[in-house]
N, C-alpha and C positions, 0 to 999 in steps of 0.2 A: 602410924606416922609415915611408914614407907609409901602408902598409897597416896597420902597427901602430897608428898614430895614428887611422886610420879605425875600426879595431876598438874602440879605447878610446872614441872618440867615440860609436860605436853603443851600447856598454855604458853609457856615461854617460847617453845619451838614454833608454835602456831603464830605467835606475835612476830617472831623473827621472819617467818616465811611471808606473812602478810606485809610486813614492812619492806621486805626485799622485793616482793611483787609490786607494792605501791611505788617504791623507788624506781624499779625497772619500768613500770608503766609511765611514771613522770618523765623519766629519761627518754622513753620512746616518744611521748607526746611532744616534749620540747624539741626533740630531733625532727619530728614531722613538721611542726609549725615554723621552724627556722630553716628548713631545707629549701633549696632552690625549687621553684615551681616546675610543673610538668612541661612547660614550654621552653625550658632552659636550652640555649643554643639556637633558638629561632629568633624572629624579629620581635621587637617591643610592640605592644598593642595599646591602642587608645580605647578607653572605656568611659562611657558617659553614665554617671550615676544620677538618676533623676531625683528631683527634690522629693522629700518625704520617704526616701528609701531607708528601711531599717537593715540591721545586720543580716537578717535571714534572707531578704531579697537581694542584698548585695552579694552575699555568698553564693546564692543560686546563679546570679548573673556571671560572677567570676568563674564558677564551675562550668557553666555553659560555654564560656569563651575559652575554656581550656587553661586558664591561668592558675587555678587551684585544683587539687585532686578531689576534695571532699568539702562540700559546703557546711556539713555538720561540724566537721573539725574546725573550719574557719570560725563558726559561731562560738565554739568552745574556746578557741584561741582569743577571740575578742573579749570574752568574759574573763579569761585568765589574765589578760593584759590590762583589764579594766577600761577597755575602749569601746565596748559594745553600744554605748549610747552617745558617742562623740564622733561618729564618722560623718564627714561632710559631703554633700552632693557636689557634683561638678564633673568636668572632663579631665581625666587623668591619663598620663602616659605611664603604663605599667611595664617596667623592664621584664624581659622574658624570663630572667632567672630570679625574679623577686620571690621571696618566701611569703608565707601568709603574714608573718609579723611585719615584714617590709611593707606589704600592701596596707595593713592596718595602720601603721605609722604614717604612711603617705596620706591616707584619707583622714586620719585624726588631725594632722597638721594642715590639711586643706591645700596641699601643694598642687593645685589644679593648673592645667595648661592655660597660658595667657596668649592672646592674639593681638598683634599691634595694629593700631589705626593711626595713620599720619595725616595731619593737615599740613600741606606744603606751604612754605613761606611764599607769600605773594599770590597764593591762589584766592579765588573769590569764594564766597560762601556757597554759591551754586556748584562750583567745582568740588569743593570739599564734601558737599552733600552727595554728589555722585559716588565718591569713594566710599562713604559711609553706607549708602544704600546698596552698593555692590558687595559689601562684606557679608558672605553667606553664614557666618557664625553668629551674627547679630539677629535679634528678633524684633518684631513689631514694625509698624509703619513709620515712615519719616514724619517728623513734626513739620510745622510750617517754617519757612525760611526766616531766620532771625535777621537782624539788621546786618548790612554789609560790614565786614571788618570786625565782627564780634567773636570770632573763633581764634584762639591763640595758636599759631602754628607750632606744633610739637608732635611727638609720637607718644601715645599712651597705650597701655595694654589692658585688654578686657577679656573676661571669661566668656565662653560660649553661652549664648542665650541672653546676654546683656541686651537691653532694649536700645534701639537707635535713639530714642528720646534721651535716655541716660547718657549716651555717648556725646550727643550734641551739648547737653547741659554741662558735661565735664569740661569740654573745650571752652565753653562760654564762662564757666566758673573760674577757670585758670586765667582767662583774660581779665576778668573783674578783679581777681586777687592781685594780679601783677600790677594793674593800674592803681589800685588802692595802696600798694606798697611804694611805687616809684613816684606817684603824683606829688606827695609832699616834699620830695627831694628835687623838684624842678628848679631851674634857674629863675631868677627874678626877671620881670619885665619881658616875658615872652609875649608874642603878638597873638595870643589866644587865651581864652579864659576857662575852658571846660575840658574835661577828659575826652569828650566826643570830638572836639576840634583837634586835640592832640592825636587821636587815632586817625583822623582824616589826613593830617599832614604826614604821619608815620607811614600811612599806606602809600603815599606818593613817593616818599623816600625809599620804601621797600621796592617799588616797581622800577625806580630809577637806578638802584644799586644792585638788585638781585642778590643781596646777601654777601657781597664780595669784600666788605670791610670798609667802605667809604661812608658808612651811614652818618657818622657824626659830622663829617665835612660837608656832605650834601645837605644834611639838615641845617647846618650853619648857613649855607648859601640861601636856602629858602627862608630862613628866619631873617637874614639880612634884607632880602628882597621885600618881605612882608613889612618889616619895620620902615623901609623907605617908600612904601606905597607902590612898589613895582609888582607887576604880574608874575606869577610863577612860571608860566610858559613851559609846562611839562607835557610832553607828548602822551604819556600813559593816561593822563586824565581825559584827553580827547578820545583815545581808544575805548576807554570804559564807557564814555557817553554814547559811543557808536554800537559797541558789541557786548557791553556788560563784562568786559575783561577777556572775552574770547579772542583768539588770534584773528586779525584781519586777513582775508584770503582773496585771491583773484584766480580766475580760470585761464589757463594758457590755451593756445590754439589747438593743442593736441588733447584737450580735455582735462589735463592734470591741474590740480589746485595747488597753489603755492602761497606762502605767506607774503603779504605785501606791507609796504609802509603807508604812511598817511598821504592822502592827496592834498594838494594846496587848497582845494575848495573846502576840505574838511577842517583845515587849520584856520581858514578865514571865516568859517561859519560860526556864528555865536550860539552856543548851547550852554546849559548850566554847568557842564563839565569841561568846557573849553577854556583852560586857564591862560590861553593866549588872548582871549577876548573878554574875560571877566576879571574883576578885582577879587583878591582874597582867595578863600578856599572854595572848592566845589561843595555841593550840598551833602555828600556822603563820602565815606571812605571808598577807595577803588579796589581794595583787596584786603586780605587778612595780613596785617603787618606783623613782623617778627618781634621778639623781645628786643633785639638789637636796635631795630628801627624805632620802637617806642621809647627806649631809653635815649636814643640819639636826639629826638625832637625835644625831649625834656632837659637834656644836657648837651646841647650842640657844641661843636668845636667853635672857638672864638677865632674869627678871621675877618678880613675885609673882602673876601671873595663874593662875587655877585653872579658868576657864570661857571658852568662846568660842561664838559663834553667827554665822551668816551676817548680813551687814549690808545685803543687797539690791543691792550693787554688784559682787558676785563675790568679795569678800574677807570678812573677819570682824571682829567687834568683840569685845573681850576684857574680862573682869571678874575682880576679885579676891575678890568675895563672891557668895554665892548670891542675895542680894537684888538686887545690881546686875545679875547675870546674868538674873534673871527679868524685870527691866525691859527688858533688851536683847532677850530672847526675845519679849516683848509687842510691841516695836517691829517685830521681824522678821515676826511673824504679821500685823501690820497691813499691812505691805508685801505679804505674800502675798495677803491678802484683796483689796487694791486691784488687784493684778495679775489676780486671777481675775475681778474685776468688769470690768476693761478688756478681758480676753479674751472675756468674755461679750457685751460690746457689739460 
């Protein structure tokens, strides 16, 4: 019996030793995969994980970049954490002190870098397209220009490699969704019947106000004028007809180009976009109107105003009669003259 007990004691000792070794090995493994990476104390790094990359390829890429010490250990960590088949492709900002587990969780959750693209309020489709085309983190060719005014001015974030076609469709989709939301809430008896006409008028409101907060009042003026059969008489529509929304420029004697205003001959010339000469709305929008401008033309401020002009503070002063309006214009021109004198000094 003594030999049996001795054998059992030896087996028990071996089991204890094996368990201790296994526990120590597990402790070592967990310590390694949760420890800060070899780049700790240096700068964070951007890593682009291509589509279709598996855990082996990702580990090798991270090891080559110096962000982990051992790609094989990274693979074992992924299996241990149950994340080896759920790592997502994309562009990641990896903190220099990130552990293997930190990196695995980052890629499992798909916390990729996002890059903003902005369509500016009052920009034309062509101007917005130039910004989208210049974004070097996007891929693919530019699509054909959509209709003027069809991109909702906002800022949206996209991952590296997003196609330019998708970016354009995103801004167009948000425009459509907004119009579908607010169109049923419009006031009764507006002087237009379609969403397209609402966008045209909103684009004029946008260019007249510049997003400074008078949208509902300016929209109310235009609504009142349309209801009375009066012409809109909006300078930005003429400019769009001349330059498609680009600034009008003139060349000085020294060769410098400066922005100019409208010539009298341009105001007197009848074109489809000259709202001093045509009745109703121009044939298309003249820019991409903001949400505020779109809402303003569907819910304009109620007033008896028929005229407005800049007041020198970035906003407008409104008038019910032409005589009152002429006095406001005279005051605005005096402000302009004073500014020019100050600039000359």
